[in-house]
mmCIF file of the C-alpha atoms, coordinates in Angstrom:
data_MODEL
# 
_entry.id   MODEL 
# 
loop_
_atom_site.group_PDB 
_atom_site.id 
_atom_site.type_symbol 
_atom_site.label_atom_id 
_atom_site.label_alt_id 
_atom_site.label_comp_id 
_atom_site.label_asym_id 
_atom_site.label_entity_id 
_atom_site.label_seq_id 
_atom_site.pdbx_PDB_ins_code 
_atom_site.Cartn_x 
_atom_site.Cartn_y 
_atom_site.Cartn_z 
_atom_site.occupancy 
_atom_site.B_iso_or_equiv 
_atom_site.pdbx_formal_charge 
_atom_site.auth_seq_id 
_atom_site.auth_comp_id 
_atom_site.auth_asym_id 
_atom_site.auth_atom_id 
_atom_site.pdbx_PDB_model_num 
ATOM 1   C CA . MET A 1 1   ? 100.680 96.729  92.461  1.00 0.00 ? 1   MET A CA 1 
ATOM 2   C CA . LYS A 1 2   ? 100.620 98.253  88.990  1.00 0.00 ? 2   LYS A CA 1 
ATOM 3   C CA . LYS A 1 3   ? 99.403  95.783  86.378  1.00 0.00 ? 3   LYS A CA 1 
ATOM 4   C CA . ARG A 1 4   ? 102.108 95.241  83.780  1.00 0.00 ? 4   ARG A CA 1 
ATOM 5   C CA . ARG A 1 5   ? 102.130 93.222  80.609  1.00 0.00 ? 5   ARG A CA 1 
ATOM 6   C CA . GLU A 1 6   ? 103.957 89.911  80.576  1.00 0.00 ? 6   GLU A CA 1 
ATOM 7   C CA . LEU A 1 7   ? 107.527 90.189  79.326  1.00 0.00 ? 7   LEU A CA 1 
ATOM 8   C CA . LYS A 1 8   ? 108.536 88.648  76.023  1.00 0.00 ? 8   LYS A CA 1 
ATOM 9   C CA . THR A 1 9   ? 111.218 85.935  76.124  1.00 0.00 ? 9   THR A CA 1 
ATOM 10  C CA . ARG A 1 10  ? 114.206 88.201  75.380  1.00 0.00 ? 10  ARG A CA 1 
ATOM 11  C CA . GLU A 1 11  ? 112.892 90.955  77.653  1.00 0.00 ? 11  GLU A CA 1 
ATOM 12  C CA . GLU A 1 12  ? 112.558 88.463  80.484  1.00 0.00 ? 12  GLU A CA 1 
ATOM 13  C CA . ALA A 1 13  ? 116.096 87.193  79.806  1.00 0.00 ? 13  ALA A CA 1 
ATOM 14  C CA . LEU A 1 14  ? 117.477 90.748  80.005  1.00 0.00 ? 14  LEU A CA 1 
ATOM 15  C CA . MET A 1 15  ? 115.533 91.459  83.209  1.00 0.00 ? 15  MET A CA 1 
ATOM 16  C CA . ASN A 1 16  ? 116.830 88.207  84.760  1.00 0.00 ? 16  ASN A CA 1 
ATOM 17  C CA . PHE A 1 17  ? 120.365 89.289  83.799  1.00 0.00 ? 17  PHE A CA 1 
ATOM 18  C CA . LEU A 1 18  ? 119.845 92.674  85.498  1.00 0.00 ? 18  LEU A CA 1 
ATOM 19  C CA . TRP A 1 19  ? 118.212 91.170  88.592  1.00 0.00 ? 19  TRP A CA 1 
ATOM 20  C CA . LYS A 1 20  ? 121.181 88.830  88.934  1.00 0.00 ? 20  LYS A CA 1 
ATOM 21  C CA . LYS A 1 21  ? 123.741 91.640  88.419  1.00 0.00 ? 21  LYS A CA 1 
ATOM 22  C CA . ALA A 1 22  ? 121.998 93.809  91.039  1.00 0.00 ? 22  ALA A CA 1 
ATOM 23  C CA . GLU A 1 23  ? 123.863 96.959  90.017  1.00 0.00 ? 23  GLU A CA 1 
ATOM 24  C CA . PRO A 1 24  ? 123.129 99.923  87.737  1.00 0.00 ? 24  PRO A CA 1 
ATOM 25  C CA . MET A 1 25  ? 124.384 99.371  84.193  1.00 0.00 ? 25  MET A CA 1 
ATOM 26  C CA . THR A 1 26  ? 124.542 101.378 80.992  1.00 0.00 ? 26  THR A CA 1 
ATOM 27  C CA . PRO A 1 27  ? 123.124 99.839  77.822  1.00 0.00 ? 27  PRO A CA 1 
ATOM 28  C CA . ASN A 1 28  ? 126.728 99.614  76.527  1.00 0.00 ? 28  ASN A CA 1 
ATOM 29  C CA . GLU A 1 29  ? 127.791 97.589  79.572  1.00 0.00 ? 29  GLU A CA 1 
ATOM 30  C CA . MET A 1 30  ? 124.787 95.289  79.132  1.00 0.00 ? 30  MET A CA 1 
ATOM 31  C CA . ALA A 1 31  ? 125.555 94.807  75.442  1.00 0.00 ? 31  ALA A CA 1 
ATOM 32  C CA . SER A 1 32  ? 129.217 94.125  76.184  1.00 0.00 ? 32  SER A CA 1 
ATOM 33  C CA . GLU A 1 33  ? 128.479 91.435  78.775  1.00 0.00 ? 33  GLU A CA 1 
ATOM 34  C CA . LEU A 1 34  ? 125.637 89.873  76.804  1.00 0.00 ? 34  LEU A CA 1 
ATOM 35  C CA . SER A 1 35  ? 127.641 89.722  73.574  1.00 0.00 ? 35  SER A CA 1 
ATOM 36  C CA . GLU A 1 36  ? 129.374 86.643  75.019  1.00 0.00 ? 36  GLU A CA 1 
ATOM 37  C CA . GLU A 1 37  ? 125.949 84.966  74.976  1.00 0.00 ? 37  GLU A CA 1 
ATOM 38  C CA . GLY A 1 38  ? 125.283 85.945  71.363  1.00 0.00 ? 38  GLY A CA 1 
ATOM 39  C CA . TRP A 1 39  ? 123.276 89.116  71.915  1.00 0.00 ? 39  TRP A CA 1 
ATOM 40  C CA . SER A 1 40  ? 123.806 91.893  69.365  1.00 0.00 ? 40  SER A CA 1 
ATOM 41  C CA . ASN A 1 41  ? 124.124 95.525  70.420  1.00 0.00 ? 41  ASN A CA 1 
ATOM 42  C CA . VAL A 1 42  ? 121.013 96.414  68.421  1.00 0.00 ? 42  VAL A CA 1 
ATOM 43  C CA . THR A 1 43  ? 118.953 93.743  70.192  1.00 0.00 ? 43  THR A CA 1 
ATOM 44  C CA . VAL A 1 44  ? 120.070 94.939  73.620  1.00 0.00 ? 44  VAL A CA 1 
ATOM 45  C CA . TYR A 1 45  ? 119.363 98.601  72.806  1.00 0.00 ? 45  TYR A CA 1 
ATOM 46  C CA . LYS A 1 46  ? 115.891 97.834  71.398  1.00 0.00 ? 46  LYS A CA 1 
ATOM 47  C CA . ILE A 1 47  ? 114.954 95.740  74.434  1.00 0.00 ? 47  ILE A CA 1 
ATOM 48  C CA . VAL A 1 48  ? 116.328 98.352  76.851  1.00 0.00 ? 48  VAL A CA 1 
ATOM 49  C CA . GLN A 1 49  ? 114.245 100.991 75.071  1.00 0.00 ? 49  GLN A CA 1 
ATOM 50  C CA . ALA A 1 50  ? 111.082 98.858  75.244  1.00 0.00 ? 50  ALA A CA 1 
ATOM 51  C CA . LEU A 1 51  ? 111.625 97.993  78.920  1.00 0.00 ? 51  LEU A CA 1 
ATOM 52  C CA . SER A 1 52  ? 112.272 101.649 79.763  1.00 0.00 ? 52  SER A CA 1 
ATOM 53  C CA . GLU A 1 53  ? 109.099 102.772 77.976  1.00 0.00 ? 53  GLU A CA 1 
ATOM 54  C CA . GLU A 1 54  ? 107.056 100.088 79.758  1.00 0.00 ? 54  GLU A CA 1 
ATOM 55  C CA . GLY A 1 55  ? 108.410 101.160 83.151  1.00 0.00 ? 55  GLY A CA 1 
ATOM 56  C CA . TYR A 1 56  ? 110.408 97.997  83.850  1.00 0.00 ? 56  TYR A CA 1 
ATOM 57  C CA . LEU A 1 57  ? 113.691 99.937  83.897  1.00 0.00 ? 57  LEU A CA 1 
ATOM 58  C CA . GLU A 1 58  ? 114.424 103.252 85.544  1.00 0.00 ? 58  GLU A CA 1 
ATOM 59  C CA . ILE A 1 59  ? 117.363 105.624 85.537  1.00 0.00 ? 59  ILE A CA 1 
ATOM 60  C CA . ASP A 1 60  ? 119.611 105.287 88.570  1.00 0.00 ? 60  ASP A CA 1 
ATOM 61  C CA . SER A 1 61  ? 122.225 107.816 87.504  1.00 0.00 ? 61  SER A CA 1 
ATOM 62  C CA . PHE A 1 62  ? 124.133 109.223 84.545  1.00 0.00 ? 62  PHE A CA 1 
ATOM 63  C CA . GLU A 1 63  ? 127.705 108.506 83.512  1.00 0.00 ? 63  GLU A CA 1 
ATOM 64  C CA . LYS A 1 64  ? 129.834 110.679 81.262  1.00 0.00 ? 64  LYS A CA 1 
ATOM 65  C CA . ALA A 1 65  ? 130.602 108.786 78.059  1.00 0.00 ? 65  ALA A CA 1 
ATOM 66  C CA . ALA A 1 66  ? 132.765 110.714 75.587  1.00 0.00 ? 66  ALA A CA 1 
ATOM 67  C CA . LYS A 1 67  ? 130.839 113.928 74.806  1.00 0.00 ? 67  LYS A CA 1 
ATOM 68  C CA . THR A 1 68  ? 127.475 112.692 76.085  1.00 0.00 ? 68  THR A CA 1 
ATOM 69  C CA . TYR A 1 69  ? 126.000 111.066 79.144  1.00 0.00 ? 69  TYR A CA 1 
ATOM 70  C CA . ALA A 1 70  ? 124.911 107.430 79.377  1.00 0.00 ? 70  ALA A CA 1 
ATOM 71  C CA . ARG A 1 71  ? 122.004 106.327 81.534  1.00 0.00 ? 71  ARG A CA 1 
ATOM 72  C CA . ARG A 1 72  ? 122.767 103.813 84.271  1.00 0.00 ? 72  ARG A CA 1 
ATOM 73  C CA . LEU A 1 73  ? 119.624 101.712 84.512  1.00 0.00 ? 73  LEU A CA 1 
ATOM 74  C CA . VAL A 1 74  ? 118.162 99.429  87.173  1.00 0.00 ? 74  VAL A CA 1 
ATOM 75  C CA . PRO A 1 75  ? 114.998 97.332  87.266  1.00 0.00 ? 75  PRO A CA 1 
ATOM 76  C CA . SER A 1 76  ? 112.072 99.301  88.690  1.00 0.00 ? 76  SER A CA 1 
ATOM 77  C CA . ILE A 1 77  ? 110.607 96.141  90.275  1.00 0.00 ? 77  ILE A CA 1 
ATOM 78  C CA . THR A 1 78  ? 112.114 93.093  91.886  1.00 0.00 ? 78  THR A CA 1 
ATOM 79  C CA . LYS A 1 79  ? 112.060 89.659  90.335  1.00 0.00 ? 79  LYS A CA 1 
ATOM 80  C CA . GLU A 1 80  ? 109.653 88.530  93.053  1.00 0.00 ? 80  GLU A CA 1 
ATOM 81  C CA . GLU A 1 81  ? 107.298 91.450  92.384  1.00 0.00 ? 81  GLU A CA 1 
ATOM 82  C CA . TYR A 1 82  ? 107.265 90.641  88.670  1.00 0.00 ? 82  TYR A CA 1 
ATOM 83  C CA . TYR A 1 83  ? 106.483 86.947  89.113  1.00 0.00 ? 83  TYR A CA 1 
ATOM 84  C CA . ALA A 1 84  ? 103.935 87.633  91.874  1.00 0.00 ? 84  ALA A CA 1 
ATOM 85  C CA . GLY A 1 85  ? 102.259 90.048  89.460  1.00 0.00 ? 85  GLY A CA 1 
ATOM 86  C CA . LEU A 1 86  ? 102.087 87.309  86.828  1.00 0.00 ? 86  LEU A CA 1 
ATOM 87  C CA . LEU A 1 87  ? 100.381 84.993  89.308  1.00 0.00 ? 87  LEU A CA 1 
ATOM 88  C CA . ILE A 1 88  ? 97.914  87.716  90.294  1.00 0.00 ? 88  ILE A CA 1 
ATOM 89  C CA . ASN A 1 89  ? 97.171  88.460  86.633  1.00 0.00 ? 89  ASN A CA 1 
ATOM 90  C CA . LYS A 1 90  ? 96.455  84.752  86.127  1.00 0.00 ? 90  LYS A CA 1 
ATOM 91  C CA . GLY A 1 91  ? 93.913  84.755  88.933  1.00 0.00 ? 91  GLY A CA 1 
ATOM 92  C CA . PHE A 1 92  ? 95.936  83.674  91.966  1.00 0.00 ? 92  PHE A CA 1 
ATOM 93  C CA . GLY A 1 93  ? 95.292  85.619  95.143  1.00 0.00 ? 93  GLY A CA 1 
ATOM 94  C CA . SER A 1 94  ? 96.608  85.607  98.676  1.00 0.00 ? 94  SER A CA 1 
ATOM 95  C CA . ASP A 1 95  ? 94.243  82.732  99.448  1.00 0.00 ? 95  ASP A CA 1 
ATOM 96  C CA . ALA A 1 96  ? 96.479  80.547  97.242  1.00 0.00 ? 96  ALA A CA 1 
ATOM 97  C CA . ILE A 1 97  ? 99.624  81.127  99.347  1.00 0.00 ? 97  ILE A CA 1 
ATOM 98  C CA . ALA A 1 98  ? 99.371  77.774  101.143 1.00 0.00 ? 98  ALA A CA 1 
ATOM 99  C CA . GLU A 1 99  ? 98.934  75.768  97.919  1.00 0.00 ? 99  GLU A CA 1 
ATOM 100 C CA . LEU A 1 100 ? 101.668 77.728  96.137  1.00 0.00 ? 100 LEU A CA 1 
ATOM 101 C CA . THR A 1 101 ? 104.002 77.178  99.080  1.00 0.00 ? 101 THR A CA 1 
ATOM 102 C CA . ALA A 1 102 ? 103.205 73.454  99.021  1.00 0.00 ? 102 ALA A CA 1 
ATOM 103 C CA . SER A 1 103 ? 104.079 73.370  95.317  1.00 0.00 ? 103 SER A CA 1 
ATOM 104 C CA . PHE A 1 104 ? 107.314 75.321  95.842  1.00 0.00 ? 104 PHE A CA 1 
ATOM 105 C CA . ILE A 1 105 ? 108.547 72.972  98.557  1.00 0.00 ? 105 ILE A CA 1 
ATOM 106 C CA . GLY A 1 106 ? 107.376 69.820  96.815  1.00 0.00 ? 106 GLY A CA 1 
ATOM 107 C CA . ALA A 1 107 ? 104.746 68.946  99.411  1.00 0.00 ? 107 ALA A CA 1 
ATOM 108 C CA . ASN A 1 108 ? 101.670 69.198  97.185  1.00 0.00 ? 108 ASN A CA 1 
ATOM 109 C CA . LYS A 1 109 ? 101.450 65.423  96.654  1.00 0.00 ? 109 LYS A CA 1 
ATOM 110 C CA . LEU A 1 110 ? 101.493 64.568  100.371 1.00 0.00 ? 110 LEU A CA 1 
ATOM 111 C CA . LYS A 1 111 ? 98.445  63.688  102.414 1.00 0.00 ? 111 LYS A CA 1 
ATOM 112 C CA . GLU A 1 112 ? 96.571  66.807  103.528 1.00 0.00 ? 112 GLU A CA 1 
ATOM 113 C CA . LYS A 1 113 ? 97.748  66.647  107.171 1.00 0.00 ? 113 LYS A CA 1 
ATOM 114 C CA . ASP A 1 114 ? 101.412 66.113  106.200 1.00 0.00 ? 114 ASP A CA 1 
ATOM 115 C CA . LYS A 1 115 ? 101.219 68.765  103.493 1.00 0.00 ? 115 LYS A CA 1 
ATOM 116 C CA . ASN A 1 116 ? 99.735  71.303  105.902 1.00 0.00 ? 116 ASN A CA 1 
ATOM 117 C CA . GLN A 1 117 ? 102.416 70.576  108.500 1.00 0.00 ? 117 GLN A CA 1 
ATOM 118 C CA . LYS A 1 118 ? 105.225 71.039  105.925 1.00 0.00 ? 118 LYS A CA 1 
ATOM 119 C CA . VAL A 1 119 ? 103.675 74.300  104.692 1.00 0.00 ? 119 VAL A CA 1 
ATOM 120 C CA . ILE A 1 120 ? 103.254 75.601  108.250 1.00 0.00 ? 120 ILE A CA 1 
ATOM 121 C CA . SER A 1 121 ? 106.848 74.660  109.042 1.00 0.00 ? 121 SER A CA 1 
ATOM 122 C CA . LYS A 1 122 ? 108.163 76.442  105.927 1.00 0.00 ? 122 LYS A CA 1 
ATOM 123 C CA . LEU A 1 123 ? 106.088 79.560  106.562 1.00 0.00 ? 123 LEU A CA 1 
ATOM 124 C CA . GLU A 1 124 ? 107.272 79.649  110.201 1.00 0.00 ? 124 GLU A CA 1 
ATOM 125 C CA . GLU A 1 125 ? 110.855 79.408  108.921 1.00 0.00 ? 125 GLU A CA 1 
ATOM 126 C CA . VAL A 1 126 ? 110.233 82.359  106.592 1.00 0.00 ? 126 VAL A CA 1 
ATOM 127 C CA . ILE A 1 127 ? 108.600 84.365  109.383 1.00 0.00 ? 127 ILE A CA 1 
ATOM 128 C CA . ASN A 1 128 ? 111.552 83.701  111.700 1.00 0.00 ? 128 ASN A CA 1 
ATOM 129 C CA . GLN A 1 129 ? 113.999 84.790  108.970 1.00 0.00 ? 129 GLN A CA 1 
ATOM 130 C CA . LEU A 1 130 ? 112.038 88.009  108.508 1.00 0.00 ? 130 LEU A CA 1 
ATOM 131 C CA . LYS A 1 131 ? 112.143 88.607  112.254 1.00 0.00 ? 131 LYS A CA 1 
ATOM 132 C CA . GLY A 1 132 ? 115.898 88.120  112.183 1.00 0.00 ? 132 GLY A CA 1 
ATOM 133 C CA . GLU A 1 133 ? 115.831 84.836  114.062 1.00 0.00 ? 133 GLU A CA 1 
ATOM 134 C CA . LYS A 1 134 ? 117.509 81.643  112.870 1.00 0.00 ? 134 LYS A CA 1 
# 
């Protein structure tokens, strides 16, 4: 996984918006939708430019806009990849999966045996979902 710098607050907010939308958008479309939340066009365009230069956004396609073409952008990494990268950059490795899982499911304060059983159960559930089983 390519090591990336941690996103600034507004950059992270824009990436979360795009991850949630899950569709290619032009900077104009982003600015239009985010204006309802108080974002200015200039702010959106500057953040889009920074995220594009850093490799967080990539061009999906082009759309004709008046006499020019607008870029339709998508995140180049998933939300999960980004946050996993943050954990890795902070020193967490695959050996921490059990403890992280325990924290995610709220089992980290249980006795060791109970915690381990809850973690195993959750990981089995995830494995079965990945296999297509219910």
